[in-house]
C-alpha positions, 0 to 999 in steps of 0.5 A: 531496516532489512526485511524478508519480503522480496517483492518490494515495489516503490511508488507514489501515494496518490490517495489515502481514503480513511475509514472507521478503522482502516485506510485504503492507500493508493500507490501509483507504480512506475508505468501508471499501475495503481496498487492499493493497500488496506492498513490501520488508521494508526499505521497511517498516522505512525508512518506519517503517510501523505499524498505525494510521498514516495513509499514502498509496497511490501508483498509477502503472501503465499496465495493470491486469489481471484474470483468471478461470478 
């Protein structure tokens, strides 16, 4: 599959925390940094995601926001 997202980062799924409608997927990147994605439970099932599986994070965003108190 070809997609337009240029920011593609491969890593290993180290945790899947399901919620009522969405799951938090923790992806460990090379070097040990952990990236988290929030996706629907349906998407987790459709993709067959499992802890230990290699997956790719695709980042397509026009803004990244950070806030502090």
